[in-house]
N, C-alpha and C positions, 0 to 999 in steps of 0.2 A: 891165261888169268889176267885180270886187270891191275897194273900197277902204277901208282905214281910216286915217285922217289924224289922227297924234296931234301936241298941241301942249301948251306951257305949263311945260316943261322949264326948267332955268335954276338960276343957283348962288346959294344963299342961306345964313342962317346959322344954327347951330345953334341950334333953339329957335324957327325962323320956322315958315312955311309956304309950299305951292305949290298948287294945282289944275293936274290936267292934265286933257286933254279928250280923247277920241277919237272921232271924226267919223265915220260910217261910210255908205258906200254899194252899192250893188248887191246886198243882200242882203233879205230882211223882215226888219227888227231883231229886230221883236217876236218872231221863232220863235227866239232864241239865247241863250242864256247868255253874257255879259259877263265879262271877267277882265280883270286886271292881274298882270303878271310884272315880275319886274327879272333884271339880270344885272352882277355885279360882274368886272372884270378878273380873270382868272384862275378863277373860283370857276363854281358850277353856277348855271344859271337858275333858278330860284325863283317860285312863285308867291306872289302877294301878295294879291289877291284876287278874289271871284265874286261876280255878280249874277244870279241867277234872272232867268227870264220874268216871273214872279210876283212877283219883289223882293227873296227870300230872300238876304242877303249872307253871307259867309264871310271869315275873314280868317287868316293865318299869326299865331302868336303874336306873334311880335317887334312886328307895329303896331297891334294890339288897342286900341283906346281912343285910338289918335294917328292913323288914317286911316277915311277913310269913302269906300265905294265907291254910287255912282250913277246912275242910267241916265235917261234921257229919252225915252220912245218916240217923240212927237211930232218930236223934233229929229234921232232917229237919235243920239243922241251919249251915250257914255258917258264918268263923270267920277272922277278919285281925287284928294278932297283928304287932303292929307296936312298934317299938323302937329306939332307939337311935335319938328321934322323931328332926328335926329340924325348924324354923321357917318357911321355904319354903314348909314345910308340911302342912303349912294351907291352912284348907279347906273344903265343904261339901261334905262328902265323901256318895258314893250312892252306893246300893249293887242290882246285875244283874242277871236275870237267863235266859237261851239262850239254846232251844234246835230247832231241823235244820228244825224237822217236827212241829214247829210253825215259822207263816209268823210275828211275832211279840217280842219281847223282854219285860221282866217285870223287872218291876223298883221299889225299896224303895223310902221313901218317903226323906231319905237322914239326914245325923246327922252330927254337926256339930264340927270339931276337930281343935282346936286354940291352935298353939306353940308358949307360950312368956314367957318372964321376965317378 
């Protein structure tokens, strides 16, 4: 069975940092593009960042220069390093795995990130 297990969320002050982790099992991790999405209450789910199998990263404009997505294929884990956090970053963050030869994505359970003073 496929599992994406997220960790690292929590409450931080504006300007602080958090590192989210997504540990994958049940897939050939190196085949998959990994991504992080977020959703705030009453808002649409938003793609935050992706990283391809070749290590190319893309980010939504609002997090460019502040967030870094990475992956460790030996550990089957994706990460999202979040720096200089703002209150508007507050959301539930979801890990995503996608492979073009599979007709659906896999998702983690979500982890809450709250940025508040």
